[in-house]
Structure formats: C-alpha cells, structure tokens
C-alpha positions in Angstrom: -16.3 -21.1 24.4 -13.6 -19.9 21.9 -11.6 -17.2 22.8 -10.0 -14.9 20.3 -7.5 -11.7 21.1 -7.7 -8.8 18.4 -6.3 -5.4 18.7 -9.3 -2.8 19.1 -12.7 -3.0 20.1 -16.2 -4.3 18.7 -17.0 -3.5 15.3 -13.5 -2.8 14.9 -12.2 -4.4 11.6 -10.1 -7.1 13.8 -13.7 -7.9 15.4 -15.4 -8.4 12.1 -12.3 -10.5 10.7 -12.4 -12.9 13.7 -15.7 -13.5 13.5 -15.8 -14.0 9.6 -12.9 -16.3 9.9 -14.0 -18.5 12.9 -17.6 -18.2 12.1 -18.5 -18.9 15.7 -21.5 -16.9 17.2 -20.4 -18.0 20.8 -17.0 -16.1 19.9 -15.6 -14.4 22.7 -13.3 -11.6 21.6 -10.7 -10.6 23.8 -10.2 -6.5 23.2 -6.6 -5.1 23.2 -5.1 -1.6 23.3 -2.0 -3.0 21.1 -0.4 -5.5 18.9 1.8 -6.8 21.8 -0.9 -6.9 24.3 -2.7 -9.4 21.5 0.8 -11.3 21.7 0.9 -11.6 25.6 -2.9 -13.0 25.7 -1.9 -15.3 23.3 1.3 -16.0 25.1 -0.5 -16.3 28.7 -2.8 -18.9 27.7 -6.1 -16.4 27.7 -6.8 -16.5 24.6 -7.1 -19.5 22.4 -6.2 -17.5 19.2 -5.3 -14.1 17.9 -6.1 -12.1 14.9 -3.3 -9.6 13.8 -3.3 -7.2 10.7 0.1 -7.6 8.8 -0.6 -5.7 5.9 -3.3 -3.4 3.7 -3.5 -3.1 0.2 -3.2 0.9 0.2 -1.1 1.4 3.6 1.5 -1.3 3.2 2.7 -3.8 5.5 2.8 -3.4 9.5 6.5 -4.1 10.2 6.3 -4.3 13.7 3.9 -7.2 13.6 6.3 -9.6 11.7 8.4 -8.9 14.6 6.2 -9.7 17.5 5.2 -12.7 15.6 8.9 -13.7 15.6 9.8 -12.5 19.0 6.8 -14.4 20.8 7.5 -17.6 18.6 3.9 -17.5 17.6 2.7 -19.9 14.7 0.8 -18.7 11.8 -2.2 -21.1 11.4 -4.4 -19.2 8.9 -5.1 -15.9 7.0 -8.3 -13.6 6.1 -8.3 -10.8 3.6 -11.3 -8.4 4.5 -12.7 -5.7 2.4 -11.9 -2.6 3.9 -14.5 0.4 3.6 -13.9 3.5 5.4 -16.6 5.9 6.4 -16.6 9.2 8.2 -18.8 9.6 11.2 -20.0 11.9 13.7 -22.3 12.8 16.3 -26.0 13.3 14.7 -27.0 16.7 13.5 -23.5 17.7 12.1 -22.3 18.4 8.6 -18.9 17.9 7.1 -18.4 21.7 7.3 -18.5 21.3 11.1 -15.9 18.8 11.8 -12.3 20.3 12.6 -10.8 16.9 13.6 -11.1 13.2 12.4 -9.5 10.5 14.1 -8.7 6.9 13.5 -5.8 4.2 13.7 -3.1 5.4 11.8 -3.4 2.9 8.7 -7.1 4.3 8.3 -5.9 7.6 7.8 -3.2 6.7 5.2 -5.8 4.7 3.3 -8.2 8.1 3.0 -5.0 10.7 2.2 -6.9 11.8 -0.8 -10.3 12.7 0.7 -9.2 15.0 3.0 -6.8 16.7 0.7 -10.5 18.2 -0.1 -11.3 19.4 3.4 -7.8 21.1 4.5 -9.2 22.5 7.4 -10.0 19.0 9.2 -6.9 18.0 11.2 -6.3 14.1 11.2 -5.0 12.4 14.5 -4.0 9.1 15.3 -5.8 6.7 17.6 -5.6 3.4 18.7 -8.6 1.9 17.1 -10.9 2.7 14.2 -14.3 1.4 16.0 -12.6 2.9 19.6 -12.4 6.4 18.1 -16.2 5.9 17.0 -16.9 5.1 20.9 -14.7 7.7 22.2 -16.7 10.3 20.3 -20.4 9.0 21.3 -19.4 8.4 25.1 -17.7 11.8 25.6 -20.1 13.7 23.4 -17.4 15.2 20.7 -19.0 17.5 18.9 -16.6 19.0 16.0 -15.0 15.5 15.8 -15.5 12.6 13.5 -14.0 8.9 13.6 -12.9 7.2 10.2 -14.3 3.6 10.6 -16.3 0.6 9.6 -20.3 1.0 9.0 -20.8 -1.5 11.9 -18.8 1.2 14.4 -21.8 3.8 13.1 -24.6 1.2 13.9 -22.9 0.2 17.3 -22.5 3.9 18.6 -25.2 5.6 17.0 -23.4 7.9 14.9 -23.9 9.6 11.7 -22.0 8.8 8.6 -21.3 12.2 6.9 -19.2 10.3 3.8 -19.1 6.9 3.0 -16.4 4.9 1.1 -13.9 7.6 1.8 -10.9 5.1 1.1 -8.2 5.9 -2.0 -8.3 2.9 -3.3 -11.8 1.4 -3.5 -10.2 -2.5 -3.7 -9.2 -1.7 -0.4 -8.5 -4.9 1.9 -6.8 -5.7 4.8 -5.0 -9.4 4.9 -4.8 -10.8 8.8 -3.2 -13.9 10.3 -4.3 -16.4 12.8 -2.0 -16.9 15.2 -1.7 -19.8 17.9 0.4 -20.2 20.9 2.0 -23.3 19.8 2.6 -25.4 16.0 -0.9 -26.0 15.0 -2.7 -26.7 11.8 -6.4 -25.2 11.3 -6.4 -27.2 7.8 -5.5 -30.8 7.0 -2.0 -31.5 5.7 -3.1 -31.9 2.2 -4.8 -28.5 1.9 -2.0 -26.5 3.5 -0.7 -24.2 0.3 1.1 -21.1 1.9 3.5 -20.6 4.2 5.2 -17.2 6.2 9.1 -17.7 6.6 11.9 -15.4 8.3 15.7 -15.8 7.8 19.0 -14.0 7.4 21.4 -14.0 5.4 25.3 -14.8 5.4 27.6 -11.7 4.5 28.6 -13.0 1.2 28.0 -11.4 -2.6 24.6 -13.2 -4.0 23.0 -14.9 -1.0 19.8 -13.4 -1.3 20.0 -14.4 -5.0 20.4 -18.1 -4.0 17.9 -18.4 -1.7 15.4 -16.7 -4.1 17.0 -19.6 -6.7 16.0 -22.4 -4.0 12.1 -21.2 -4.1 11.9 -20.9 -8.0 14.0 -24.0 -8.8 11.3 -25.9 -6.5 8.5 -24.2 -8.3 7.3 -22.3 -5.2 5.2 -19.0 -5.6 6.8 -16.3 -4.0 4.0 -14.0 -3.0 5.8 -11.4 -1.0 9.1 -10.6 0.5 9.6 -8.0 3.2 12.9 -6.6 4.9 13.3 -5.4 8.4 16.7 -4.2 9.8 18.0 -6.0 12.8 18.6 -3.9 15.8 22.2 -3.0 16.6 23.7 -5.0 13.1 23.8 -1.9 10.4 23.2 -3.3 6.8 21.9 -6.5 8.1 18.3 -7.8 7.6 15.7 -10.3 8.4 13.7 -11.4 5.2 10.1 -12.2 5.5 8.4 -14.2 2.8 5.1 -15.4 1.7 5.3 -18.4 -0.7 2.6 -20.4 -2.0 2.9 -24.5 -3.9 0.5 -26.7 -5.2 2.5 -29.9 -4.2 3.9 -30.4 -0.4 7.1 -32.0 -1.4 7.9 -28.6 -3.1 8.2 -26.6 0.0 10.1 -29.5 2.0 12.7 -29.7 -0.7 12.7 -25.9 -1.0 13.2 -25.5 3.1 16.1 -28.6 2.3 17.8 -26.4 -0.1 17.5 -22.5 1.9 18.8 -24.2 5.1 22.3 -24.8 2.9 22.2 -21.1 1.8 21.1 -19.0 4.8 22.5 -18.6 8.3 18.9 -18.5 9.5 15.5 -19.9 8.9 12.5 -20.2 11.0 8.9 -21.1 9.5 6.4 -18.9 11.2 3.6 -20.7 10.1 1.8 -23.1 7.3 -2.1 -22.5 6.5 -4.2 -22.2 3.7 -4.2 -19.4 1.4 -7.0 -17.1 1.3 -8.4 -15.5 -2.0 -10.7 -13.1 -2.5 -12.2 -11.5 -5.7 -11.3 -7.9 -5.9 
C-alpha cells in the first residue's frame, strides 16, 4: 500500500490532491498537523511520498515550504494543481447570523476576505487545517462557529453549508508539489519538462541579471521566481525558480551556464508540468 504524508486530515485539499494525483484507491494517507511533520514522515521512510502545497493563486506562496524542502534535501518529483472551492459550514439548524467565529487554515482565510467584509460580526480564527476545522466543530458540537473547507468535509462531518463558493477569485487553485526522500522520477526522462531550482548569488552588480540571461539564452521559460531572505545574512537571499523547457538539452546547458555565474545552485526537482484549464 502506497503511503503518502500530507498536512491536514481526511477531506482536506491535500487529501483530495493526493488521491487525484496518485489515482490509487488503496492509498494510505499519513495525516500531519504541520508541514515540518510531513517532512519528518518522509525523511524517516514511513511515507513513500509527500504532498505539499506551495502556492495559491489568491494567497500566494507558502514561503516556509521552500525552506523545508531544501533543508531536508527532499526531491520534487511531481506537481498537481487543484481547483479550490471554499465553503462556509456549521452544525445543522444554524444560519449565517448565528455564526460568531469562522475557523480555517490561514491560506483559506486569505482566499475569502471579500466574503467576510459583508459579515463584520464574524471573527476569523486560524486553524491548522481546513477539513480538521470542520471535524472539530462536529466532534465538539460548537454552535456559533463555522469552518471554511471543501464540500467533501461537509459531507464527511455532516455539516450544513451556509454559503458556498466564498473564495474571492473563482478561478482559484492551489499548486501542490509531490516530494520523495531521494532523487526519483515519476515520469520517463523524455516527459520531464519542468524544474524547481534554488540558487544564491555572489555580491556583485548584475549577478541576478546574468543568471536570468542564462535562462533566456537557452530558451527556458521562467514561470516563477521567489526570493527568501537568508537568516543571519542581511540583504542576501535564496532565489527559488520554476522553469520549463521543450528540449532536454536546453535545461542541461542552462544548468552549466548558471553554475558559472552563481555561488550555489541546487536542483530541487525535475518533473512533468501539470496544466489545467482555468
């Protein structure tokens, strides 16, 4: 049985993404409260893979997860983009005016800001997971409290949806990375067309421009760049990039040129791009 570690519980978006990516009904999900615990499960060998959210189209990047992937030396071997529809749910028999508190993962709260501007009486509280916030309401019979989660959570915990599709942007998706402990490819080499890299730059004028030029000169499509401050080194950053290619030779030439320019580079993973219709 394939074991996959996720942050969150049953019916969470991580859970849904894992099942849809691996397409395995016998999948054993290892539920974790934090992303660090996800990495620990993978690092110990208890899980074969991990599914980790890395960005949302409304709320942006989950910065800490870039650092975790690099710190544990895990390999990005896949990605999955999941359409996210957020719903407000509570114990049955209640109405919106009965709700004083809404709980969910902080990313879900960020995705629903505009909806809650209409209901200033509802206090927003962070919780470690979307679906687990629904589970807590059911198990502890929390009247006056609602959860923000997916429809599957409402079904699983027999909650009533008070408002559906409350996310601000309807074309809302979360991108998940599939991680393995060691370097592993889930696709044939000729199907790999995307990579996630990290690099640091020497302290000189034009270093970043030179690194980006190496990408452009090789016909590589830079789809994302994210900077993360280096602890204890003011004004220094680790840059994380996603890039895609059509010819395998192009990315190898790009790696070779970039290594001559930058002070440190790590290929965090190579995988197949998952494209979706928005």
